[in-house]
N, C-alpha and C positions, 0 to 999 in steps of 0.2 A: 732437694726440693721442700721434703716436710722438716728433713733437720735445721732447712732456716730459716723456718714457723719456727717454729720447738724452738729455736736460738731467740728470736724474738718474743715467742710471749712468756720463754723465763729470764731474757732480758729482762725483760717489761714488769715482771713481776716483782724475783728474785734482785737484780739488778746486774750494772756489769759482770761484776767483781768475787759472783754465787760460785761454790765451786760445781754447782748442777750447770751453770752456762757453762763452764769448764768442758765438762764431762759432755755436755750438745759439741761445742766447737770442736774439744778431739775425733768423735764420729762425721762430723763434718769435713775434716782436718783426715782423717784414714780415708774418708771418699773421694778427697780430692788427691790423696795420696797414689788410692788404685786407678783413680786417669789421667794419673798420669801426670798432674799439672804440681807436678812441683812446687814454683815460686812461690803458690799462694797455700799449700801445703804449710811446705814451711812457716808465714805467717800466721801461721792459724796454729800450729803448735807452739812455735814462741805463744802466739796469747796465750793458750791454754794453759805455758810451762807460767808466764807470772800470776796470774790468777791463780793455778793449784801454789804455788810459794808459798802463796798470802794464806789461804784457804789448809791448804793442807802442809805446808811444810815439806824439804826436802827427803825427807825419811819414810813418804808414803807411795807405793804400791801403783797408785796413778802419776803418778812423775816419770815412774822407772821403766812406764811404757812409754810416755811419751818423749821424755827423753832417749830411747830409742828408736820409736820414730825418726825424730831428729838427725841422729847422727844413719839414718837407712839413709834420709832423702838425701845430706848432705855428701855421701858415699853414692847416693847412684849419682848425683852432679859433677862428681867429683872433683870433689871439696873436700880430699885426705885430709888437711889437716884440721877441719871443723869437723867431722866424722872421725876423725881420733880420739878428739878433743870429744863432742857427744859421748862417746859411746864407753872410755874412760870413768866417765860420768858416772853413765847409765853403771859399769861398774858399780862403783864407788857407790849406787846411792843401791845398789842390791844385792849389796850382803850387811849393809844397814836391815834393810826390810828384808829379807831372806834366810843374809845367811851365809859363810864364804862355800859352805858345799851344798849350793844348792843348782842345780842345772841350769838358770837362767845366768849365775854367776857366769859359770864351767861357759856357758855362749857368749857374754861379754869381752871375755880373756882370750877366744876362739876369732870373735870378730876384732877385736882391738890387732890377736898376730896376724889376722891376712892384711889391713892395715898394713901395718909397718910391712909387711913382706910388699908390698905391693907401691909403697914409701922406697924401696930398696933398707930396711931397714931390718938386716935380717939376725941380728942380733940379739935385737929386739922379738921378732918377730916369734924364734923361738924360743927365748926363756915366755911366750905367755905363752904357747903353746900348747907347752911340754909344760905350764901350765895348768893350762885347758885340759887334760889327758890328764893326768892326776886327780881335777877334781873328777872327771868321768869314769873314773876308775875305781879311787875312793865310794863310788857311790855304784860302782856297778853298772855302768849305761857304756860304757867301751866294745 
């Protein structure tokens, strides 16, 4: 309720396509996500991404977080192809923003590997999971 009021105010003052509006939208999406309202959360996340892409570009940590959550919602909904695509994109963004040897990049590879495994793509799953393991090992996080 508070986020919705904030969203209305920010939109009125800043315009619908301002990055601060996207930040508030993202928070609304997170609340909906936590309430298991996945259809609405996904819609809000996608709207957030459209604004972020224009205002921040694709290589920004906020875009990374939103894309990761798009993938999570698709995964929860059993939309594995869409989840896989979103998490692969999140991996690519994470490498650009955080670097290849970063725990979040490894997490995205692990997630991609697990989705591949669910889809029955064992060879791909193994490749992604080993790559994630190697990053964790290099970072001494295993």
